[in-house]
C-alpha positions as CSV (number, residue, x, y, z in Angstrom):
1,M,0.0,0.0,-0.1
2,K,1.2,3.6,-0.7
3,I,2.3,5.4,2.5
4,N,1.9,9.1,2.5
5,Y,4.5,11.3,4.4
6,Q,2.8,14.3,5.9
7,E,2.3,15.8,9.3
8,T,-1.2,17.1,9.9
9,T,-3.8,16.8,12.5
10,S,-5.6,14.2,10.3
11,D,-3.1,11.7,11.7
12,L,-4.6,12.0,15.1
13,L,-8.2,11.7,13.6
14,K,-7.2,8.7,11.6
15,R,-6.0,6.9,14.7
16,I,-9.2,7.7,16.5
17,N,-11.2,6.3,13.7
18,I,-9.2,3.0,13.6
19,H,-9.8,2.6,17.5
20,D,-13.5,3.0,16.7
21,Q,-13.5,0.6,13.8
22,F,-11.3,-2.1,15.1
23,G,-11.6,-1.9,18.9
24,G,-13.5,-4.5,20.8
25,R,-14.8,-2.0,23.5
26,N,-16.1,1.5,23.4
27,I,-14.1,4.0,25.4
28,D,-16.7,6.6,25.5
29,E,-19.1,4.3,27.2
30,W,-16.5,3.3,29.8
31,M,-15.9,7.1,30.5
32,L,-19.5,7.9,30.8
33,E,-20.0,5.0,33.2
34,L,-17.1,6.2,35.3
35,L,-18.3,9.8,35.4
36,Q,-22.0,9.5,35.9
37,L,-22.7,12.9,34.5
38,K,-25.6,15.0,36.0
39,P,-28.0,17.3,34.2
40,G,-27.1,20.9,34.4
41,M,-23.3,20.3,34.7
42,K,-20.8,23.0,33.6
43,I,-18.0,21.1,31.8
44,L,-14.6,22.1,30.4
45,D,-12.9,19.8,27.9
46,A,-9.3,20.9,27.8
47,A,-7.3,19.9,24.7
48,C,-10.8,19.0,23.1
49,G,-9.3,18.4,19.6
50,A,-12.2,18.0,17.1
51,G,-14.8,18.0,19.8
52,K,-15.4,14.2,20.2
53,Q,-15.6,14.2,24.0
54,C,-17.8,17.3,24.1
55,I,-20.2,15.7,21.7
56,S,-20.3,12.6,23.8
57,F,-21.1,14.5,27.0
58,Y,-23.6,16.6,25.2
59,N,-25.4,13.5,23.9
60,E,-25.3,11.9,27.3
61,L,-26.9,14.8,29.0
62,K,-29.4,15.5,26.1
63,G,-28.1,19.1,25.9
64,D,-28.9,19.8,29.5
65,C,-25.4,21.1,30.2
66,D,-23.0,24.0,29.6
67,I,-20.0,22.6,27.8
68,T,-16.8,24.5,26.6
69,G,-14.1,22.9,24.5
70,G,-10.7,24.4,24.3
71,D,-7.6,23.6,22.2
72,V,-4.5,25.2,20.8
73,S,-5.1,23.8,17.3
74,E,-7.2,26.2,15.1
75,E,-7.7,23.4,12.6
76,L,-9.2,21.0,15.1
77,L,-11.3,23.8,16.6
78,T,-12.7,24.6,13.2
79,K,-13.6,21.0,12.7
80,A,-15.3,20.9,16.2
81,K,-17.3,24.1,15.5
82,Q,-18.5,22.8,12.1
83,E,-19.5,19.5,13.3
84,T,-21.5,20.8,16.3
85,A,-23.0,23.5,14.2
86,D,-24.1,20.9,11.7
87,K,-25.7,18.8,14.6
88,G,-27.3,21.9,16.1
89,Y,-25.4,21.4,19.4
90,D,-24.9,24.4,21.7
91,I,-21.2,23.8,22.6
92,Q,-18.8,26.6,23.0
93,F,-15.2,26.2,21.5
94,I,-12.3,28.6,22.4
95,P,-8.5,28.7,22.1
96,L,-6.9,27.2,25.1
97,N,-3.4,26.4,26.0
98,F,-2.9,24.4,29.1
99,N,0.6,25.6,29.5
100,E,-0.8,29.0,30.3
101,R,-3.2,30.4,32.9
102,F,-6.8,29.2,32.0
103,P,-9.1,32.2,31.0
104,F,-11.7,31.3,33.6
105,E,-12.4,32.5,37.3
106,D,-11.8,30.2,40.2
107,N,-14.4,27.5,41.1
108,T,-16.3,27.7,37.7
109,F,-16.8,24.1,36.5
110,D,-18.3,20.9,37.9
111,L,-16.2,18.7,35.6
112,L,-12.9,19.2,33.6
113,S,-11.8,16.5,31.3
114,C,-8.6,16.3,29.5
115,C,-8.4,13.1,27.2
116,F,-5.1,11.8,25.8
117,A,-3.3,15.1,26.0
118,I,-2.3,16.1,29.4
119,Y,1.1,14.4,29.2
120,Y,2.2,17.1,26.6
121,S,2.1,19.7,29.3
122,E,5.4,21.5,29.6
123,D,4.9,21.9,33.4
124,I,2.6,19.2,34.8
125,P,2.2,20.5,38.3
126,F,1.3,24.0,36.8
127,T,-1.3,22.5,34.5
128,I,-2.8,20.4,37.3
129,R,-3.0,23.3,39.6
130,E,-4.8,25.4,36.9
131,M,-7.3,22.6,36.5
132,H,-7.8,22.4,40.2
133,R,-8.2,26.2,40.5
134,V,-11.1,26.4,37.9
135,L,-13.0,23.6,39.4
136,K,-15.8,24.1,41.9
137,P,-15.3,22.5,45.5
138,G,-16.3,19.0,45.0
139,G,-15.7,19.2,41.2
140,R,-13.7,16.4,39.4
141,L,-10.9,16.3,37.0
142,F,-11.0,13.4,34.5
143,T,-7.9,12.5,32.6
144,D,-7.1,9.4,30.5
145,G,-3.9,8.3,28.7
146,P,-1.7,5.3,27.9
147,M,-0.3,3.2,30.6
148,P,3.4,1.7,30.3
149,Q,2.0,-1.6,28.9
150,N,0.0,0.1,26.2
151,K,-0.1,-1.4,22.7
152,K,2.9,-3.7,23.3
153,V,2.4,-5.5,19.9
154,F,2.8,-2.2,18.2
155,Y,6.4,-1.7,19.6
156,D,7.2,-5.4,19.2
157,I,6.6,-5.2,15.4
158,I,8.6,-2.0,15.1
159,R,11.5,-3.6,17.0
160,E,11.5,-6.6,14.8
161,A,11.4,-4.5,11.7
162,T,14.4,-2.4,12.9
163,N,16.5,-5.1,14.4
164,N,15.6,-4.2,18.1
165,K,16.3,-0.6,17.8
166,E,15.5,1.3,21.0
167,I,12.1,2.8,21.1
168,P,12.1,6.5,22.0
169,P,10.1,7.3,25.3
170,M,6.6,8.3,24.3
171,P,5.1,11.3,26.2
172,G,2.0,9.4,27.2
173,S,3.2,5.9,28.5
174,S,6.4,7.4,29.9
175,R,4.8,10.3,31.8
176,Y,1.2,9.5,32.5
177,E,1.2,7.0,35.3
178,S,4.2,8.6,36.9
179,G,4.2,12.4,36.5
180,I,0.5,13.1,36.0
181,L,-0.8,10.8,38.7
182,S,1.7,12.1,41.3
183,A,0.9,15.7,40.5
184,M,-2.9,15.0,40.8
185,R,-2.3,13.3,44.1
186,D,-0.3,16.2,45.4
187,T,-3.0,18.7,44.4
188,F,-6.4,17.0,44.8
189,S,-8.1,15.6,47.9
190,K,-8.9,12.2,46.3
191,V,-7.8,10.4,43.1
192,D,-9.1,7.1,41.8
193,V,-7.3,5.1,39.3
194,N,-9.4,3.0,36.7
195,I,-7.9,0.8,33.8
196,F,-9.6,0.3,30.3
197,E,-8.3,-2.4,28.0
198,N,-9.3,-2.3,24.4
199,P,-8.0,-5.1,21.9
200,L,-7.8,-3.8,18.3
201,T,-8.1,-6.8,16.0
202,F,-6.6,-6.4,12.5
203,K,-7.3,-9.4,10.2
204,T,-5.1,-7.9,7.6
205,A,-1.9,-5.8,7.9
206,A,-3.3,-2.8,6.1
207,P,-5.1,-1.0,8.9
208,F,-2.3,-1.7,11.3
209,I,0.2,-0.2,8.9
210,E,-2.2,2.8,8.3
211,Y,-2.3,3.2,12.2
212,T,1.5,2.9,12.5
213,A,2.1,5.5,9.7
214,A,-0.3,7.9,11.4
215,S,1.6,7.4,14.7
216,L,5.0,7.8,13.3
217,S,4.0,10.9,11.3
218,E,2.1,12.6,14.1
219,D,4.9,12.1,16.5
220,R,7.7,12.5,13.9
221,K,10.1,14.5,16.2
222,L,10.0,11.5,18.7
223,W,11.1,9.0,16.0
224,H,13.8,11.1,14.4
225,D,16.5,8.4,15.2
226,F,14.4,5.9,13.1
227,F,14.0,7.9,9.9
228,T,14.9,11.3,8.3
229,G,12.7,12.9,5.6
230,K,10.3,11.3,3.2
231,E,12.6,8.6,1.9
232,G,13.5,7.5,5.4
233,F,9.9,7.4,6.5
234,E,9.0,5.3,3.4
235,E,11.8,2.9,4.0
236,I,11.0,2.3,7.7
237,M,7.3,1.8,6.7
238,K,8.3,-0.7,4.1
239,D,10.2,-2.8,6.7
240,I,7.4,-2.6,9.2
241,T,4.8,-3.6,6.5
242,N,6.9,-6.7,5.8
243,V,6.9,-7.8,9.4
244,A,3.2,-7.0,9.9
245,E,2.3,-9.0,6.9
246,A,4.4,-12.0,8.2
247,W,2.6,-11.8,11.5
248,V,-0.8,-11.9,9.8
249,K,0.3,-14.8,7.8
250,R,1.6,-16.6,10.8
251,D,-1.3,-15.8,13.3
252,G,-4.1,-15.0,11.0
253,Q,-4.4,-11.5,12.7
254,I,-2.7,-8.8,14.7
255,V,-4.1,-8.0,18.1
256,M,-2.9,-4.8,19.6
257,T,-4.3,-4.0,23.0
258,K,-4.8,-0.4,24.2
259,V,-4.2,-0.1,27.9
260,V,-5.6,3.2,29.2
261,G,-5.6,4.7,32.7
262,G,-8.5,6.9,33.7
263,F,-7.8,9.1,36.7
264,V,-10.7,10.8,38.4
265,A,-9.6,13.5,40.9
266,T,-12.0,15.2,43.3
267,K,-11.4,18.7,44.6
C-alpha cells in the first residue's frame, strides 16, 4: 500500500477512527459509566481536539449542560465548531493552551476533562493546579492516557522491523502513570485510578500499517532516530509492512491492546 508522508492533525483523527473501527470495546461508554454525569453540569474539555468528547457529553446529557471545549489547534477547533453546528449542538469552543493560565475564574466548572493530551504539558504541576483552580469545590478532573503496557504489539513489530532498535520514550506511556498521577495526588483531595483495556483486532496488515504510519507521522520528532525525511519514512514503513504481513500470515491476525488509565480526581 502507498504510504503518504505528511504531518497534519488528520493523523490524530485517523488513529481515533481506527480505534473506533477495530476496537472491541467503546472507550466513550467506559468514560460515561465512570463519570455518571448529572444534568445541568458545567463542563470544560481541555485539549478538546475536534470535539469528540464534548459531543459525547452533550449527547449523554441530552443538551442539559454547559460545555466548553478548548484547544491550541485552530484546525481542530474549526472541525469541532463545524460538526457541532451541523448537529445543532450548543457547545462553545475557544483557544486554550494548558501551558498558560486558564481564561476562567476560580471555582467555575463541575467537571474538567482532558483526554489523551495532558502528558504534553510543559509543566505538569502548573497545569494540574490550573485545572484544580477552575473547578468548583467537589468538582472533578478526569484524565485518560496510555499506561506503560499500552499497545505492546505495536512496539514489538517495530523492534522486529528495525533489528531491536531502542524505542524512544513516548510522552504518554512514559509520563502519564508517573508524573500526571503524582501531580494529581499532590493537588487533589482524592484520586481514583481506573484501567480500560481495548483489543484492536486487525485481520489484515493494512489497517495496522495505516495506524503505524499515522503514529510515526504525528509524533515525527520523537522518531527522528528511526528515519529522516520522506525517503527514510517510506523505507521504515516498508520494513514494518513486511513484518506486519508476516505476523498476519503466521497468526491470522494482529491484536494490539490499548491499555488506558482513567484518573478521576476530586477537589
